[in-house]
C-alpha positions as CSV (number, residue, x, y, z in Angstrom):
1,M,-79.9,86.4,-5.8
2,N,-80.1,89.5,-3.6
3,N,-77.2,90.0,-1.3
4,L,-77.8,90.8,2.4
5,L,-76.5,94.3,3.3
6,Y,-74.6,94.8,6.6
7,A,-74.4,91.0,7.2
8,A,-71.9,91.5,10.1
9,E,-74.4,93.7,11.9
10,H,-77.1,91.2,11.4
11,Q,-74.9,88.4,12.7
12,A,-73.9,90.5,15.8
13,C,-77.5,91.1,16.8
14,F,-78.9,88.9,19.6
15,N,-81.9,88.1,17.4
16,Y,-79.7,86.7,14.7
17,K,-79.5,83.0,15.5
18,Q,-76.4,81.1,14.5
19,D,-78.6,78.0,14.7
20,S,-80.9,78.7,11.6
21,N,-83.2,76.0,12.7
22,Y,-84.7,78.0,15.4
23,F,-88.1,78.7,13.7
24,I,-87.6,77.8,10.1
25,Q,-85.4,75.1,8.4
26,V,-84.8,74.1,4.9
27,K,-84.0,70.4,5.0
28,H,-82.5,68.6,1.9
29,C,-82.8,64.8,1.8
30,L,-80.4,63.1,-0.6
31,P,-81.6,60.2,-2.8
32,G,-82.1,57.0,-0.9
33,C,-81.9,58.8,2.5
34,E,-83.8,58.0,5.8
35,W,-84.5,60.6,8.4
36,I,-85.7,59.6,11.7
37,D,-86.6,62.4,14.3
38,T,-88.9,63.4,17.1
39,V,-90.7,66.8,16.9
40,Q,-90.1,69.1,19.7
41,A,-92.5,71.9,18.9
42,T,-95.6,72.0,16.8
43,E,-94.2,71.6,13.2
44,V,-95.5,72.2,9.8
45,M,-93.5,70.2,7.1
46,I,-93.9,71.4,3.5
47,L,-92.5,69.2,0.6
48,I,-91.1,71.8,-1.8
49,E,-89.3,69.4,-4.1
50,G,-89.2,65.7,-4.8
51,S,-91.3,62.9,-3.1
52,M,-91.1,60.9,0.0
53,H,-92.7,58.2,2.2
54,L,-93.7,59.3,5.6
55,S,-94.4,57.1,8.8
56,F,-95.6,58.3,12.2
57,D,-97.9,57.0,14.8
58,F,-100.3,54.4,13.1
59,V,-99.5,56.0,9.6
60,L,-97.1,53.9,7.5
61,N,-95.3,54.9,4.3
62,K,-97.7,57.7,3.4
63,E,-96.7,59.0,0.0
64,L,-96.1,62.8,-0.2
65,H,-95.3,64.8,-3.4
66,T,-94.3,68.4,-4.2
67,G,-96.8,70.8,-2.8
68,H,-97.9,68.6,0.1
69,M,-97.9,69.8,3.7
70,I,-98.6,68.1,7.1
71,L,-98.7,69.2,10.7
72,F,-97.0,67.3,13.7
73,A,-97.8,67.9,17.2
74,P,-94.9,67.9,19.8
75,G,-93.7,64.5,20.6
76,T,-94.4,62.9,17.3
77,H,-91.8,60.4,16.3
78,F,-91.5,60.1,12.5
79,K,-89.4,58.4,9.8
80,I,-89.0,59.7,6.2
81,R,-87.6,57.7,3.2
82,S,-87.0,59.4,-0.1
83,Q,-85.7,57.4,-3.2
84,E,-85.2,60.2,-5.5
85,G,-84.4,62.9,-2.9
86,A,-86.5,65.7,-1.4
87,S,-86.4,69.3,-0.1
88,L,-88.5,70.3,2.9
89,L,-89.4,73.6,4.5
90,I,-90.1,73.2,8.2
91,L,-92.0,75.9,10.2
92,R,-91.8,75.4,14.0
93,I,-94.5,77.2,15.9
94,R,-93.1,77.5,19.4
95,E,-95.9,79.6,20.9
96,S,-99.7,79.5,21.2
97,I,-101.2,78.8,17.6
98,R,-103.5,81.7,16.5
99,L,-104.7,81.8,12.9
100,C,-105.4,85.5,13.5
101,D,-106.1,87.8,16.4
102,C,-109.8,87.3,16.0
103,F,-110.0,83.5,15.3
104,S,-108.2,81.1,17.7
105,L,-107.4,77.5,17.1
106,N,-110.0,76.4,19.5
107,Q,-112.7,77.9,17.4
108,L,-112.0,75.0,14.9
109,K,-113.3,72.5,17.4
110,A,-116.8,73.4,16.4
111,V,-116.2,72.5,12.8
112,A,-117.1,68.8,12.5
113,V,-115.2,66.8,9.9
114,S,-116.3,63.3,9.1
115,T,-113.8,60.4,9.1
116,E,-114.3,60.1,5.4
117,E,-113.5,63.6,4.6
118,K,-110.8,64.0,7.2
119,T,-107.1,64.4,5.8
120,D,-103.8,65.3,7.5
121,L,-102.5,66.7,4.2
122,L,-103.1,70.1,2.6
123,E,-102.1,71.1,-0.9
124,V,-100.1,74.4,-1.3
125,K,-102.2,76.9,-3.1
126,P,-100.8,79.6,-5.4
127,I,-100.8,82.2,-2.7
128,L,-98.7,80.1,-0.5
129,Q,-96.2,79.2,-3.4
130,T,-95.6,83.0,-3.6
131,Y,-95.0,83.2,0.1
132,L,-92.6,80.0,0.1
133,R,-90.6,81.5,-3.0
134,E,-90.0,84.8,-1.2
135,L,-89.2,83.2,2.1
136,R,-86.6,80.8,0.6
137,Q,-84.9,83.6,-1.3
138,N,-84.5,85.6,2.0
139,L,-83.1,82.6,3.9
140,Q,-80.7,81.8,1.0
141,S,-79.6,85.4,1.1
142,G,-78.7,85.0,4.8
143,L,-81.7,86.8,6.5
144,L,-81.6,84.4,9.5
145,C,-83.1,86.7,12.1
146,A,-85.2,84.9,14.6
147,E,-87.8,87.8,14.7
148,Y,-88.0,87.6,11.0
149,M,-88.7,83.8,11.0
150,K,-91.2,84.3,13.8
151,L,-93.2,86.9,11.8
152,K,-93.0,84.6,8.8
153,C,-94.5,81.7,10.8
154,E,-97.3,84.1,11.9
155,E,-97.9,85.2,8.2
156,F,-98.2,81.6,7.3
157,L,-101.0,81.0,9.9
158,I,-102.8,84.1,8.6
159,L,-102.6,82.9,5.0
160,L,-104.0,79.6,6.0
161,R,-107.0,81.4,7.7
162,A,-107.5,83.7,4.6
163,Y,-107.3,80.9,1.9
164,Y,-108.3,77.6,3.3
165,T,-111.7,76.5,4.4
166,K,-112.6,75.9,8.0
167,D,-113.1,72.2,7.2
168,E,-109.6,72.0,5.7
169,L,-108.1,73.7,8.7
170,S,-110.0,71.5,11.1
171,S,-108.5,68.4,9.5
172,F,-105.0,69.9,9.2
173,F,-104.8,71.1,12.8
174,S,-106.5,68.1,14.3
175,P,-103.3,66.9,16.0
176,V,-103.3,69.9,18.1
177,L,-106.9,70.6,18.4
178,H,-107.2,70.7,22.2
179,E,-107.3,73.2,24.9
180,N,-104.3,75.4,24.1
181,S,-102.3,76.2,27.3
182,S,-99.0,75.8,29.0
183,F,-100.3,72.6,30.5
184,T,-101.0,71.0,27.1
185,D,-97.6,72.1,25.8
186,F,-96.1,70.5,28.8
187,I,-97.9,67.3,28.2
188,L,-97.1,67.1,24.6
189,K,-93.4,67.8,25.1
190,N,-92.7,65.5,28.1
191,Y,-95.1,62.4,27.7
192,R,-92.4,60.3,26.2
193,R,-90.3,60.8,29.3
194,V,-92.7,58.9,31.6
195,K,-94.4,55.5,31.6
196,K,-97.1,56.0,34.2
197,V,-99.7,58.8,35.1
198,N,-98.3,59.2,38.6
199,E,-94.7,59.8,37.2
200,F,-96.3,62.4,35.0
201,A,-98.0,64.1,38.0
202,Q,-94.8,64.0,39.8
203,L,-92.9,65.7,36.9
204,Y,-95.6,68.4,36.8
205,A,-95.3,68.8,40.6
206,C,-99.0,68.2,41.0
207,S,-101.2,65.7,43.0
208,L,-102.4,62.7,40.8
209,S,-106.1,63.8,41.5
210,N,-105.5,67.3,40.3
211,F,-103.3,66.3,37.4
212,D,-106.1,63.9,36.0
213,K,-108.6,66.7,36.4
214,K,-106.6,69.1,34.4
215,F,-105.8,66.5,31.9
216,K,-109.6,65.7,31.3
217,K,-110.3,69.3,30.9
218,A,-107.5,69.8,28.3
219,F,-107.9,66.5,26.3
220,G,-111.3,65.2,27.0
221,I,-110.2,61.9,28.2
222,S,-108.3,60.5,31.2
223,A,-104.5,60.7,31.4
224,Y,-104.5,56.9,31.6
225,K,-106.3,56.4,28.4
226,W,-104.5,59.0,26.4
227,M,-101.1,57.8,27.5
228,K,-102.0,54.1,26.7
229,G,-103.0,55.3,23.3
230,K,-99.8,57.0,22.7
231,R,-98.0,53.9,24.0
232,V,-99.7,51.7,21.6
233,E,-99.1,54.2,18.6
234,L,-95.2,54.3,19.5
235,I,-95.0,50.4,19.8
236,Y,-96.8,50.1,16.4
237,H,-94.4,52.6,14.9
238,E,-91.4,50.8,16.4
239,I,-92.4,47.4,15.3
240,N,-93.0,48.5,11.7
241,T,-90.4,51.3,11.0
242,T,-87.3,49.9,12.8
243,N,-85.3,46.6,12.9
244,K,-85.1,46.7,16.7
245,P,-85.4,43.2,18.4
246,F,-88.7,42.8,20.1
247,G,-87.0,42.4,23.4
248,Q,-85.3,45.8,23.0
249,I,-88.7,47.5,22.3
250,A,-90.3,45.8,25.2
251,E,-87.5,46.8,27.7
252,E,-87.6,50.4,26.3
253,Q,-91.4,50.5,26.8
254,G,-91.3,49.3,30.3
255,F,-92.4,45.7,30.0
256,L,-91.1,43.2,32.4
257,S,-90.8,40.4,29.9
258,L,-91.2,39.6,26.2
259,P,-94.3,37.4,26.9
260,Q,-96.0,40.5,28.6
261,F,-95.1,42.7,25.6
262,T,-96.5,40.0,23.2
263,D,-99.7,39.8,25.2
264,F,-100.0,43.6,25.1
265,C,-99.6,43.7,21.3
266,K,-102.2,40.9,20.8
267,K,-104.7,42.7,23.0
268,N,-104.2,46.1,21.6
269,L,-102.9,45.6,18.0
270,G,-104.6,42.4,17.2
271,D,-101.6,40.2,16.7
272,S,-98.2,39.2,18.0
273,P,-95.2,41.7,17.2
274,G,-93.6,39.1,14.7
275,R,-96.8,38.7,12.8
276,I,-97.4,42.4,12.6
277,R,-93.8,43.1,11.4
278,K,-94.1,40.3,8.9
279,G,-97.5,41.4,7.6
280,I,-96.4,45.0,7.0
281,S,-93.2,44.0,5.4
282,N,-95.0,41.7,3.0
283,A,-97.5,44.4,2.1
284,L,-94.7,47.0,1.4
285,K,-92.9,44.4,-0.8
286,G,-96.1,43.9,-2.7
287,E,-96.5,47.7,-3.2
288,E,-92.9,48.0,-4.5
289,N,-93.5,45.2,-7.1
290,K,-96.5,46.8,-8.6
């Protein structure tokens, strides 16, 4: 392994972040581990070793193997389980996403991908394997400069643009395919802090009518419908990936009573919380016994 020269000078530089998680992180999950977290910035998670099961939103126990990568929008709450252990490389894209100077993310909106062809996973191609190998070597050598990591994130996006089809990229970036702006960043980073649209408008220091206009322009639907969809996703995730009592979930999600929460689940998820959790639990046991 190459040794980093003048390490003290690098560490004294204001660009050298003592927190190596600033843009890029290598995360090691021990066998039998569970990792639960909420994404703060747009994140690309690449499985570089091992295998794992991933749950987020309406996705439960999606199986990932070495060479799979997935993208999460800010605010996504996920749970990872790994029986044999896994190593992940996480790239955090903290600024506007650009695949290159001449091709913005918004241009992928024009690429129609059918539901049957749509996938949230991409396979790491050989050119990216080379990129990942060199990146890991430099990180292990102690090159933890924030500017270096920022440039490597930009290089990653350029490599995607160069070596993956527009159909593949449209599917991969679908969680963040909306009008890219400071407003959408604000929405994705803060929507879990509020329960109602008027609270969101107040947080943004904007009138309710102007807030909803901006929201429709950015996301294509009303703020109410979008927030309700996110609430349904989160409740489904909490029911099926945690052991929280239903009363606790109901309280955390702003319901006045457990019956009100149950009625909401029946209307939006098709059944009571208890039957939903039991059905998923039985399905997972069936998969484990195969």
